[in-house]
Residue frames relative to the residue before (quaternion, step in Angstrom):
aa qw qx qy qz dx dy dz
M 1.0000 0.0000 0.0000 0.0000 0.00 0.00 0.00
E 0.3370 -0.7336 0.5443 0.2282 3.66 -0.92 0.69
N 0.0122 -0.8539 0.5200 -0.0168 3.55 0.24 1.27
F 0.5255 0.5326 -0.4854 0.4523 3.56 1.06 0.83
K 0.6488 0.4638 -0.3306 0.5046 3.53 1.30 0.33
I 0.0541 -0.7571 0.6475 0.0685 3.60 -1.24 0.37
N 0.8299 -0.0261 -0.0830 0.5510 3.49 -0.74 1.18
N 0.6755 -0.5427 0.2452 0.4347 3.52 0.95 1.07
Q 0.6144 0.4898 -0.3566 0.5053 3.58 1.24 0.45
E 0.5630 -0.5567 0.4458 0.4176 3.64 -1.09 0.46
A 0.5058 -0.6619 0.4760 0.2819 3.54 -1.04 0.92
T 0.0763 -0.7528 0.6514 0.0571 3.43 -1.27 0.74
V 0.6436 -0.4655 0.3705 0.4816 3.66 -1.10 0.26
E 0.6771 0.5264 -0.3033 0.4152 3.59 0.71 -1.05
N 0.7554 0.3915 -0.2649 0.4537 3.62 0.63 -0.98
L 0.5964 0.5296 -0.3742 0.4731 3.61 1.14 -0.41
I 0.6714 0.4899 -0.3027 0.4664 3.63 0.80 -0.89
E 0.6465 0.4988 -0.3226 0.4787 3.61 1.04 -0.83
A 0.7046 0.4706 -0.2830 0.4495 3.60 1.04 -0.61
G 0.6305 -0.5905 0.2963 0.4074 3.57 1.38 0.13
Y 0.4404 0.6811 -0.4537 0.3692 3.56 1.27 0.36
R 0.2958 -0.7172 0.6112 0.1567 3.56 -1.21 0.76
R 0.3425 -0.7641 0.5213 0.1645 3.56 -0.91 0.93
Y 0.1081 -0.7523 0.6494 0.0260 3.49 -0.99 1.01
R 0.2790 -0.8318 0.4703 0.0952 3.59 -0.28 1.35
G 0.0149 0.7614 -0.6482 0.0021 3.43 -1.21 0.75
E 0.6916 -0.4733 0.3710 0.4000 3.52 -1.35 0.17
E 0.8019 0.2918 -0.1232 0.5066 3.54 0.80 -1.13
M 0.8054 -0.0348 0.0159 0.5915 3.50 1.11 -0.53
D 0.3125 -0.6947 0.6064 0.2279 3.52 -1.34 0.34
I 0.2121 -0.7488 0.6164 0.1198 3.51 -1.15 0.73
Y 0.2186 -0.7680 0.5991 0.0594 3.52 -1.01 1.06
Y 0.0781 -0.7926 0.6037 -0.0354 3.55 -1.03 1.00
N 0.0875 -0.7657 0.6359 0.0395 3.53 -1.09 0.88
A 0.3219 -0.7800 0.5121 0.1603 3.56 -0.31 1.35
N 0.6185 0.5991 -0.3472 0.3714 3.55 1.03 -0.64
I 0.7784 0.3089 -0.1874 0.5135 3.58 1.15 -0.48
C 0.4069 0.7237 -0.4491 0.3301 3.54 1.31 0.01
E 0.2628 -0.7692 0.5700 0.1197 3.58 -0.94 1.01
H 0.3849 -0.7631 0.4524 0.2547 3.62 1.29 0.06
V 0.2058 0.7839 -0.5430 0.2200 3.59 1.02 0.87
G 0.4009 -0.7596 0.4377 0.2660 3.62 0.98 -0.62
E 0.3106 0.7743 -0.5033 0.2251 3.58 1.17 0.23
C 0.6551 0.5166 -0.3054 0.4590 3.56 1.06 -0.88
V 0.6950 0.4905 -0.2894 0.4389 3.58 0.69 -1.04
R 0.6760 0.4806 -0.2703 0.4888 3.55 1.03 -0.85
G 0.6423 0.5586 -0.3190 0.4166 3.53 1.17 -0.74
N 0.7535 -0.1999 0.1252 0.6137 3.58 1.04 -0.76
P 0.2477 -0.8110 0.5206 0.0992 3.56 -0.22 1.33
A 0.5683 0.5879 -0.3868 0.4265 3.56 1.22 -0.20
V 0.6593 0.4327 -0.2799 0.5475 3.57 1.30 -0.53
W 0.8108 0.1712 -0.0739 0.5549 3.61 0.73 -1.03
E 0.1215 0.7775 -0.5961 0.1593 3.60 -0.47 1.28
V 0.3921 -0.7722 0.4527 0.2120 3.58 -0.23 1.35
G 0.7101 0.4809 -0.2603 0.4436 3.70 0.88 -0.79
R 0.6631 0.5321 -0.2967 0.4350 3.53 1.22 -0.21
K 0.1827 -0.7651 0.6030 0.1324 3.59 -1.17 0.45
P 0.4576 -0.3394 -0.7887 0.2309 1.59 -1.11 2.21
W 0.5556 -0.6531 0.4234 0.2924 3.54 -1.13 0.63
I 0.7274 0.3159 -0.2152 0.5699 3.57 1.27 -0.38
L 0.0002 0.7839 -0.6205 0.0225 3.58 -0.83 1.05
P 0.2975 -0.8058 0.4728 0.1966 3.66 0.12 1.26
D 0.6827 0.5362 -0.2892 0.4035 3.60 0.93 -0.87
N 0.5697 0.5932 -0.3824 0.4211 3.60 1.25 -0.12
G 0.7486 0.2925 -0.1922 0.5632 3.54 1.28 -0.03
E 0.5572 -0.5641 0.4774 0.3786 3.62 -1.30 0.19
K 0.6369 -0.5863 0.3662 0.3412 3.50 -1.06 0.83
L 0.6978 0.4566 -0.2874 0.4711 3.61 0.77 -0.99
D 0.6497 0.5091 -0.3263 0.4606 3.60 1.01 -0.72
N 0.6093 0.5331 -0.3468 0.4737 3.58 1.10 -0.75
Q 0.6637 0.5168 -0.3014 0.4490 3.58 0.86 -0.95
R 0.6601 0.4899 -0.3335 0.4615 3.58 0.95 -0.82
I 0.6602 0.5098 -0.3024 0.4614 3.57 0.97 -0.75
I 0.6182 0.5283 -0.3250 0.4828 3.60 1.04 -0.83
N 0.6775 0.5127 -0.2891 0.4411 3.60 0.94 -0.85
R 0.6043 0.5255 -0.3503 0.4858 3.59 1.34 -0.19
C 0.5149 0.6538 -0.4310 0.3488 3.58 1.17 -0.29
P 0.3661 -0.7950 0.4429 0.1941 3.64 -0.38 1.17
S 0.6800 0.4921 -0.2645 0.4749 3.60 1.13 -0.80
G 0.4218 -0.6552 0.5273 0.3388 3.69 0.90 -0.61
A 0.4133 0.7101 -0.4983 0.2770 3.63 1.14 0.20
L 0.7220 0.3301 -0.2617 0.5489 3.66 1.14 -0.23
K 0.0040 -0.8006 0.5973 -0.0486 3.51 -0.96 1.01
Y 0.0667 -0.7621 0.6373 0.0927 3.53 -1.34 0.20
I 0.4484 -0.6679 0.5246 0.2786 3.50 -1.26 0.39
K 0.4000 -0.7491 0.4771 0.2262 3.62 -0.62 1.03
């Protein structure tokens, strides 16, 4: 899945926030998450629990993983609940 896109357009901060995504900031990249569409398949948590940890606040820490690895994991999200800006 191309999770750097939303509605067949490249994602921007504005269109992600407008669509209900929450921003988790990192030094190299920000990760966006929309709880309303998450299917809780767990690809993210299994992909790198140092970045995605359900019991932690905030539960997403982008800097705990490498940018390309984070992008690869986000692209495995089947619902599109996780996004990033390319």
